[in-house]
C-alpha positions in Angstrom: -6.0 -106.0 -40.8 -4.7 -103.9 -38.1 -8.3 -103.1 -37.1 -9.1 -106.7 -36.7 -6.2 -107.3 -34.5 -6.9 -104.3 -32.5 -10.5 -105.7 -32.0 -9.5 -109.0 -31.1 -7.0 -107.5 -28.5 -9.7 -105.6 -27.1 -12.0 -108.3 -26.8 -9.2 -110.6 -25.1 -8.6 -107.9 -22.7 -12.0 -107.6 -21.6 -12.5 -111.4 -21.1 -9.3 -111.5 -19.2 -10.4 -108.8 -16.9 -13.6 -110.9 -16.3 -12.2 -114.1 -15.7 -9.7 -112.3 -13.0 -12.6 -110.6 -11.4 -14.4 -114.0 -10.9 -11.0 -115.6 -9.6 -10.4 -112.5 -7.2 -14.1 -113.1 -5.8 -13.0 -116.7 -5.0 -9.7 -115.5 -3.8 -11.1 -112.9 -1.3 -13.6 -115.4 -0.1 -11.3 -118.3 0.1 -13.7 -120.2 -2.4 -13.3 -122.7 -5.2 -9.5 -121.4 -5.8 -6.3 -123.0 -5.1 -4.9 -120.3 -3.3 -7.2 -117.7 -1.0 -6.4 -114.7 0.8 -6.2 -116.9 4.1 -3.9 -119.5 2.5 -0.5 -120.0 4.5 2.3 -120.5 2.4 4.9 -123.2 3.1 7.5 -120.2 3.5 10.3 -121.0 6.3 9.8 -119.5 9.8 12.4 -116.7 8.7 10.0 -115.4 6.1 6.9 -115.5 8.0 7.6 -112.0 9.6 7.8 -110.6 6.3 4.3 -111.3 5.2 2.9 -108.0 6.2 5.5 -105.9 4.6 5.2 -108.1 1.5 1.4 -107.8 1.4 1.8 -103.9 1.8 4.3 -104.0 -1.0 1.7 -105.7 -3.3 -0.9 -103.5 -2.2 1.3 -100.3 -3.2 2.1 -101.7 -6.6 -1.7 -102.6 -7.2 -2.9 -98.9 -6.1 0.2 -96.9 -7.7 -0.4 -98.7 -11.0 -4.3 -98.2 -11.1 -3.8 -94.5 -10.1 -1.0 -93.4 -12.1 -2.0 -95.3 -15.4 -5.7 -93.6 -14.7 -4.8 -90.3 -14.5 -4.9 -87.9 -17.8 -1.3 -86.6 -17.6 -0.2 -90.1 -17.8 -2.6 -90.9 -20.8 -1.8 -88.0 -22.9 2.0 -89.5 -22.6 1.3 -93.0 -22.9 -0.9 -92.7 -26.3 2.5 -91.2 -27.6 3.6 -95.2 -27.6 0.0 -97.1 -27.1 -2.3 -96.3 -30.3 -5.6 -94.6 -28.8 -8.2 -97.4 -29.9 -6.3 -99.8 -27.7 -5.2 -97.8 -24.8 -7.9 -98.3 -22.4 -7.7 -102.2 -23.4 -3.9 -102.1 -22.6 -4.6 -100.4 -19.1 -7.0 -103.3 -18.6 -4.5 -105.8 -19.5 -1.7 -104.4 -17.2 -4.3 -103.9 -14.5 -5.1 -107.5 -15.0 -1.3 -108.8 -14.6 -0.7 -106.8 -11.5 -3.7 -108.1 -9.9 -2.6 -111.5 -11.0 0.7 -110.9 -9.3 -1.0 -109.7 -6.2 -2.8 -112.7 -5.8 0.1 -114.9 -6.5 2.5 -113.5 -4.1 -0.1 -112.7 -1.3 0.8 -114.0 1.9 -1.8 -115.0 4.3 -1.8 -113.9 7.9 -4.2 -116.6 9.4 -4.7 -114.9 12.9 -8.6 -114.9 13.3 -10.0 -111.6 14.4 -13.7 -112.7 14.2 -15.5 -115.9 13.3 -19.1 -115.8 13.1 -20.7 -119.2 13.9 -24.3 -118.4 14.1 -25.8 -119.6 10.7 -27.9 -116.5 10.1 -25.0 -114.3 10.8 -22.9 -116.3 8.4 -25.6 -116.2 5.8 -26.2 -112.7 6.1 -22.5 -111.9 5.6 -22.2 -114.1 2.9 -25.2 -112.6 1.3 -23.6 -109.1 1.5 -20.2 -110.5 0.1 -22.1 -111.8 -3.1 -23.8 -108.2 -3.1 -20.7 -106.6 -3.1 -19.2 -108.2 -6.1 -22.4 -108.2 -8.0 -22.9 -104.5 -7.3 -19.3 -103.7 -8.6 -20.3 -105.4 -12.1 -23.8 -103.8 -12.1 -22.7 -100.5 -11.5 -20.3 -100.8 -14.4 -23.2 -101.8 -16.8 -25.1 -98.7 -15.4 -22.9 -96.4 -17.3 -21.1 -97.7 -20.3 -19.2 -101.0 -19.1 -18.0 -101.6 -22.6 -16.4 -98.0 -22.7 -14.9 -98.8 -19.3 -12.9 -101.6 -20.7 -12.1 -100.4 -23.9 -14.4 -102.6 -26.1 -16.3 -99.7 -27.2 -13.2 -98.1 -28.5 -11.8 -101.0 -30.8 -15.5 -101.7 -32.0 -15.7 -98.4 -33.1 -12.2 -98.3 -34.6 -13.0 -101.5 -36.6 -15.9 -100.0 -37.6 -14.1 -96.7 -38.8 -16.1 -94.6 -36.7 -14.3 -92.1 -34.8 -14.5 -92.2 -31.3 -17.0 -90.1 -29.2 -16.7 -89.1 -25.6 -19.7 -90.3 -23.3 -22.1 -88.1 -22.0 -21.9 -87.3 -18.0 -25.0 -89.2 -17.0 -26.1 -90.3 -13.3 -28.3 -93.1 -14.1 -30.1 -95.5 -11.4 -27.7 -95.8 -8.5 -25.3 -92.9 -9.8 -28.4 -90.7 -9.1 -28.0 -91.8 -5.4 -24.6 -92.1 -4.6 -21.4 -90.9 -6.6 -19.4 -94.2 -6.2 -21.5 -97.1 -6.2 -18.5 -99.0 -7.5 -16.5 -98.4 -4.4 -19.5 -99.2 -2.0 -19.6 -102.8 -4.1 -15.5 -103.2 -3.4 -16.2 -102.2 0.2 -18.9 -104.5 0.8 -16.8 -107.3 -1.1 -13.7 -106.9 0.8 -15.2 -106.5 4.4 -18.2 -108.5 4.5 -16.9 -112.3 5.7 -18.0 -114.6 8.2 -14.4 -115.6 9.3 -12.0 -112.3 9.1 -8.2 -112.8 9.6 -5.4 -110.4 10.3 -4.3 -110.9 6.7 -7.7 -110.3 5.3 -8.3 -107.0 7.4 -5.0 -105.7 6.1 -6.0 -106.4 2.5 -9.7 -104.7 3.2 -8.4 -101.9 5.2 -5.6 -101.1 2.8 -7.8 -100.9 -0.1 -10.6 -99.3 1.5 -8.1 -96.4 2.4 -6.7 -96.5 -1.3 -10.3 -96.2 -2.5 -11.0 -93.3 -0.3 -7.7 -91.3 -1.6 -8.5 -92.4 -5.0 -11.9 -91.1 -4.9 -10.8 -87.4 -4.0 -8.3 -87.4 -6.7 -10.6 -88.8 -9.5 -13.3 -86.4 -8.5 -10.9 -83.7 -9.4 -10.1 -85.0 -12.4 -13.9 -85.2 -13.1 -14.4 -81.4 -12.2 -11.7 -80.6 -14.4 -13.2 -82.6 -17.3 -17.1 -81.6 -16.9 -16.8 -78.3 -14.8 -20.2 -77.0 -13.2 -22.1 -80.0 -14.4 -19.7 -82.2 -12.0 -19.8 -79.7 -9.2 -23.5 -79.7 -9.3 -23.6 -83.4 -9.2 -21.4 -83.3 -6.2 -23.9 -80.7 -4.2 -26.9 -82.8 -5.0 -25.7 -86.6 -4.7 -23.7 -87.8 -1.8 -20.3 -89.4 -2.1 -20.5 -92.6 -0.2 -23.7 -92.8 1.6 -26.8 -93.1 -0.6 -29.6 -90.5 -0.4 -32.9 -91.5 -1.4 -35.8 -89.1 -2.8 -37.1 -87.9 -6.1 -34.0 -86.7 -8.3 -33.9 -85.8 -12.0 -31.2 -87.6 -13.8 -28.2 -85.1 -14.7 -26.9 -85.2 -18.4 -24.3 -83.3 -20.2 -22.0 -83.8 -23.4 -18.5 -83.9 -22.7 -16.4 -81.6 -24.4 -15.6 -83.1 -27.9 -11.8 -82.3 -27.5 -11.5 -84.0 -24.0 -10.1 -87.4 -23.3 -12.5 -90.1 -21.8 -12.7 -90.0 -17.8 -14.6 -92.8 -16.3 -15.2 -92.9 -13.0 -14.3 -95.6 -10.4 -10.3 -96.5 -10.2 -10.5 -100.1 -9.5 -12.1 -100.9 -12.7 -10.6 -98.6 -15.0 
């Protein structure tokens, strides 16, 4: 019974993330959702000046939760409380809750910085916006989407099969650039025909966070995969794709190590 409970919990957490991901696309794009990133609340004038500080506090909460809970030292302590098979699912659940709070409490600052009116320009920017969100999802499928969101762990536990760490692979886009998911997020946050001050605060803060997180994350990956990841760093650029013939790098992770999967914003 416990295995089935863990499995149901893991599937629920995964599906919840997918729903939040879709809602967040609407939130950032001001599309089809009750409150978008540019929605201005009916707060009193005395609260209006607090909007940037409130928004920065929300982003800090989002960044700290994603970064701290993703670190190996935290996981080693956290799994003393949360059973190993549902550790990642619980991370996904908490990350989703933090994202909901951030969107719920976000204060729109509707000062317009640019507004592209030309139809071709607007269409191009909306196309880049959609490409960014699709790239985030597609890049997760290029590695192991279900391990990334904890579903593989609860499925193996349900079957009574011990968890095995994933191999380090560089399939498809990962053979051209080390962080395609971060590229997707950047497009998703910045590609908009109408950029407001609040939207730029959101996009700029999270872009800076991703740049810092990528450096910290890669330090963990070097510690985990050793020379294989150092070789990968030398062969493949961090953010700007490089094209040409490249063989896929694949190595088996040490069996005693805990799984580390790249891309903090979706971990």
